[in-house]
Each structure stands twice: as structure tokens, then as C-alpha cells.
SEFITOR-571593 format. One record per residue: residue number from 1; x negated, y, z negated of N, C-alpha, C in turn. Coordinates in nm, 2 decimals. Example, Ala and Ser with C-alpha at 12.3 -4.5 7.8 and 13.67 -1.06 7.14 Angstrom:
(node 1 (-1.32 -0.57 -0.78) (-1.23 -0.45 -0.78) (-1.32 -0.33 -0.78))
(node 2 (-1.28 -0.22 -0.71) (-1.37 -0.11 -0.71) (-1.29 0.00 -0.79))
END
This chain:
(node 1 (2.79 3.97 7.10) (2.72 3.91 7.18) (2.70 3.75 7.11))
(node 2 (2.64 3.66 7.25) (2.64 3.54 7.19) (2.56 3.51 7.08))
(node 3 (2.44 3.56 7.07) (2.36 3.53 6.98) (2.43 3.52 6.82))
(node 4 (2.53 3.67 6.78) (2.60 3.69 6.68) (2.71 3.56 6.68))
(node 5 (2.77 3.51 6.78) (2.87 3.44 6.79) (2.79 3.28 6.75))
(node 6 (2.68 3.25 6.79) (2.64 3.13 6.78) (2.57 3.11 6.61))
(node 7 (2.52 3.24 6.56) (2.52 3.25 6.44) (2.64 3.22 6.36))
(node 8 (2.74 3.29 6.38) (2.85 3.24 6.29) (2.88 3.14 6.31))
(node 9 (2.92 3.04 6.44) (2.93 2.92 6.45) (2.87 2.82 6.39))
(node 10 (2.72 2.86 6.37) (2.61 2.76 6.32) (2.69 2.75 6.15))
(node 11 (2.69 2.88 6.09) (2.69 2.90 5.93) (2.85 2.84 5.94))
(node 12 (2.97 2.83 6.02) (3.07 2.76 5.99) (3.06 2.64 5.94))
(node 13 (2.98 2.57 6.10) (2.95 2.42 6.09) (2.91 2.39 5.94))
(node 14 (2.77 2.44 5.93) (2.70 2.37 5.86) (2.79 2.42 5.70))
(node 15 (2.84 2.52 5.65) (2.92 2.56 5.54) (3.02 2.42 5.55))
(node 16 (3.10 2.39 5.62) (3.19 2.26 5.61) (3.13 2.19 5.59))
(node 17 (2.96 2.11 5.63) (2.90 2.00 5.61) (2.85 2.04 5.47))
(node 18 (2.84 2.14 5.44) (2.81 2.15 5.29) (2.65 2.11 5.26))
(node 19 (2.62 2.25 5.35) (2.46 2.25 5.36) (2.41 2.35 5.26))
(node 20 (2.30 2.35 5.18) (2.29 2.48 5.11) (2.18 2.55 5.14))
(node 21 (2.12 2.52 5.29) (2.03 2.63 5.32) (2.04 2.62 5.43))
(node 22 (2.04 2.74 5.50) (2.09 2.78 5.66) (1.96 2.89 5.69))
(node 23 (1.90 2.85 5.83) (1.78 2.94 5.87) (1.83 2.97 5.99))
(node 24 (1.84 3.08 6.02) (1.90 3.18 6.16) (1.74 3.22 6.19))
(node 25 (1.65 3.17 6.29) (1.53 3.22 6.32) (1.56 3.34 6.42))
(node 26 (1.48 3.45 6.44) (1.48 3.52 6.53) (1.41 3.49 6.70))
(node 27 (1.33 3.36 6.67) (1.24 3.36 6.77) (1.14 3.43 6.79))
(node 28 (1.07 3.48 6.69) (0.91 3.56 6.65) (0.95 3.67 6.79))
(node 29 (1.03 3.74 6.78) (1.04 3.90 6.84) (0.93 3.97 6.77))
(node 30 (0.85 4.04 6.88) (0.74 4.10 6.81) (0.78 4.25 6.86))
(node 31 (0.83 4.31 6.94) (0.88 4.46 7.00) (0.97 4.49 6.92))
(node 32 (0.96 4.65 6.88) (1.08 4.66 6.82) (1.18 4.70 6.89))
(node 33 (1.26 4.64 6.97) (1.38 4.71 7.08) (1.48 4.72 7.01))
(node 34 (1.55 4.83 7.04) (1.67 4.90 6.95) (1.74 4.78 6.99))
(node 35 (1.76 4.71 7.07) (1.93 4.60 7.12) (1.86 4.48 7.05))
(node 36 (1.77 4.44 6.98) (1.72 4.33 6.90) (1.75 4.36 6.77))
(node 37 (1.71 4.50 6.74) (1.76 4.52 6.59) (1.89 4.53 6.56))
(node 38 (1.93 4.60 6.68) (2.11 4.60 6.67) (2.17 4.46 6.65))
(node 39 (2.12 4.35 6.73) (2.16 4.22 6.70) (2.14 4.16 6.56))
(node 40 (1.98 4.19 6.49) (1.98 4.14 6.43) (2.10 4.19 6.32))
(node 41 (2.10 4.34 6.31) (2.20 4.41 6.18) (2.34 4.33 6.24))
(node 42 (2.40 4.32 6.33) (2.55 4.25 6.37) (2.53 4.08 6.29))
(node 43 (2.45 4.01 6.33) (2.41 3.88 6.28) (2.42 3.88 6.12))
(node 44 (2.35 3.98 6.06) (2.32 3.99 5.92) (2.51 4.02 5.85))
(node 45 (2.53 4.13 5.92) (2.66 4.17 5.85) (2.78 4.04 5.89))
(node 46 (2.78 3.97 5.98) (2.84 3.83 6.05) (2.84 3.75 5.94))
(node 47 (2.74 3.72 5.91) (2.68 3.58 5.85) (2.74 3.62 5.67))
(node 48 (2.68 3.75 5.64) (2.63 3.79 5.53) (2.58 3.69 5.43))
(node 49 (2.43 3.68 5.45) (2.37 3.59 5.38) (2.32 3.64 5.26))
(node 50 (2.30 3.52 5.17) (2.29 3.51 5.05) (2.12 3.61 4.99))
(node 51 (2.01 3.56 5.12) (1.89 3.62 5.12) (1.86 3.61 5.26))
(node 52 (1.78 3.73 5.29) (1.73 3.73 5.42) (1.61 3.75 5.41))
(node 53 (1.48 3.68 5.45) (1.36 3.66 5.44) (1.30 3.71 5.52))
(node 54 (1.21 3.81 5.53) (1.12 3.90 5.65) (0.95 3.80 5.69))
(node 55 (0.97 3.74 5.80) (0.86 3.70 5.85) (0.78 3.77 5.91))
(node 56 (0.64 3.78 5.90) (0.56 3.86 5.98) (0.40 3.77 6.00))
(node 57 (0.38 3.84 6.09) (0.22 3.78 6.12) (0.12 3.87 6.07))
(node 58 (0.03 3.84 5.99) (-0.06 3.90 5.95) (-0.15 3.99 6.07))
(node 59 (-0.14 3.88 6.16) (-0.25 3.98 6.27) (-0.20 4.07 6.36))
(node 60 (-0.07 4.08 6.33) (0.01 4.18 6.44) (-0.08 4.34 6.36))
(node 61 (-0.14 4.36 6.27) (-0.14 4.48 6.19) (-0.02 4.55 6.14))
(node 62 (-0.08 4.66 6.23) (0.03 4.80 6.15) (0.17 4.78 6.22))
(node 63 (0.18 4.70 6.33) (0.32 4.66 6.41) (0.40 4.60 6.30))
(node 64 (0.34 4.51 6.19) (0.39 4.44 6.11) (0.51 4.54 6.02))
(node 65 (0.39 4.67 6.01) (0.47 4.75 5.87) (0.56 4.82 5.94))
(node 66 (0.57 4.84 6.07) (0.69 4.91 6.18) (0.80 4.84 6.18))
(node 67 (0.81 4.70 6.17) (0.88 4.59 6.19) (0.96 4.60 6.08))
(node 68 (0.83 4.59 5.95) (0.94 4.59 5.84) (1.02 4.72 5.78))
(node 69 (0.94 4.85 5.86) (1.07 4.96 5.84) (1.20 4.94 5.90))
(node 70 (1.19 4.89 6.03) (1.32 4.87 6.11) (1.39 4.80 6.06))
(node 71 (1.39 4.67 6.03) (1.45 4.59 5.94) (1.50 4.61 5.83))
(node 72 (1.42 4.73 5.73) (1.48 4.74 5.62) (1.60 4.87 5.63))
(node 73 (1.56 4.90 5.75) (1.68 5.03 5.78) (1.81 4.95 5.86))
(node 74 (1.83 4.83 5.85) (1.91 4.72 5.92) (1.96 4.65 5.83))
(node 75 (1.89 4.57 5.78) (1.94 4.44 5.68) (1.87 4.49 5.50))
(node 76 (1.94 4.42 5.42) (1.90 4.41 5.33) (1.75 4.28 5.31))
(node 77 (1.68 4.28 5.28) (1.59 4.19 5.29) (1.50 4.15 5.10))
(node 78 (1.55 4.04 5.11) (1.51 3.99 4.95) (1.37 3.91 4.92))
(node 79 (1.32 3.90 5.03) (1.18 3.85 5.06) (1.07 3.88 5.16))
(node 80 (0.95 3.90 5.16) (0.87 3.90 5.25) (0.78 3.76 5.28))
(node 81 (0.75 3.71 5.41) (0.65 3.64 5.39) (0.55 3.66 5.52))
(node 82 (0.43 3.66 5.45) (0.30 3.67 5.59) (0.23 3.57 5.62))
(node 83 (0.26 3.52 5.74) (0.17 3.41 5.79) (0.03 3.44 5.88))
(node 84 (-0.02 3.38 5.92) (-0.18 3.35 5.96) (-0.27 3.44 5.89))
(node 85 (-0.24 3.48 5.78) (-0.37 3.53 5.72) (-0.50 3.53 5.70))
(node 86 (-0.53 3.35 5.77) (-0.66 3.31 5.76) (-0.77 3.35 5.90))
(node 87 (-0.86 3.43 5.90) (-0.95 3.47 5.99) (-0.90 3.63 6.05))
(node 88 (-0.83 3.67 5.97) (-0.81 3.80 6.00) (-0.81 3.91 5.91))
(node 89 (-0.87 4.04 5.96) (-0.90 4.15 5.82) (-0.80 4.22 5.88))
(node 90 (-0.68 4.21 5.92) (-0.56 4.28 5.92) (-0.43 4.22 5.79))
(node 91 (-0.53 4.12 5.71) (-0.43 4.06 5.59) (-0.38 4.22 5.51))
(node 92 (-0.43 4.31 5.52) (-0.36 4.42 5.44) (-0.20 4.46 5.48))
(node 93 (-0.20 4.40 5.60) (-0.07 4.45 5.63) (0.03 4.36 5.52))
(node 94 (0.00 4.27 5.47) (0.08 4.21 5.36) (0.11 4.31 5.27))
(node 95 (0.04 4.39 5.22) (0.07 4.50 5.13) (0.11 4.61 5.19))
(node 96 (0.11 4.64 5.29) (0.19 4.75 5.35) (0.37 4.73 5.37))
(node 97 (0.36 4.59 5.41) (0.48 4.51 5.42) (0.56 4.50 5.29))
(node 98 (0.51 4.49 5.17) (0.57 4.47 5.07) (0.60 4.60 5.04))
(node 99 (0.51 4.68 5.04) (0.52 4.79 4.98) (0.62 4.86 5.06))
(node 100 (0.65 4.85 5.18) (0.76 4.93 5.26) (0.92 4.85 5.19))
(node 101 (0.91 4.74 5.12) (1.01 4.67 5.08) (1.05 4.73 4.96))
(node 102 (0.97 4.78 4.85) (0.98 4.80 4.72) (0.97 4.91 4.70))
(node 103 (0.97 5.02 4.77) (0.96 5.18 4.79) (1.08 5.24 4.79))
END
């Protein structure tokens, strides 16, 4: 797909220019669409990243756990970041996401 090709081309260019850190953002996708998860798997396999960081919003509650589960089945995640923790009673999603990756 174009997303996979763009990611691979970008990593190749940045590696040639000796960048130490390359971030491939998935553009805030919230839905667990099978096609999206498959693209992430393909990007992961093509890029062979040293570290994958799963970033989610605390405000989406249980959906964050579901996302974490889907990603865990597709790629190896080395870190979890939970954002938008202020003002939400759904902050326990951080614990759920963390436990999902470490179980």
C-alpha cells in the first residue's frame, strides 16, 4: 500500500541522513478496522523498528484496551504512552493498557 511504501521510503531517506529517531504517526486512528491493523503490521514488518510506542488517549476508556489488544496481536510494542489524563475519570485505561502489554 502507499502507506507502507511511504514509511519505508521515509525511513530509508532518514537513515541515509543519519537521523537517530524516526517517528511514523498513524494519524490518530481510533477505530479498530481490520484494514488499519493490517497496514500497521505491514509497516512494522517493512520498517523493522527498534522500538514501537503505543500511544492512546485516556478519554476513550475501554476502547484503549481494545486498541492495545489489537496492536499487541500485530506488532511488538516496547512502550505505552497514555495522553489526555487530566479531567477524565477514565484514567484507569492507563493501567489496563499497561497490563495488556505485560501479561
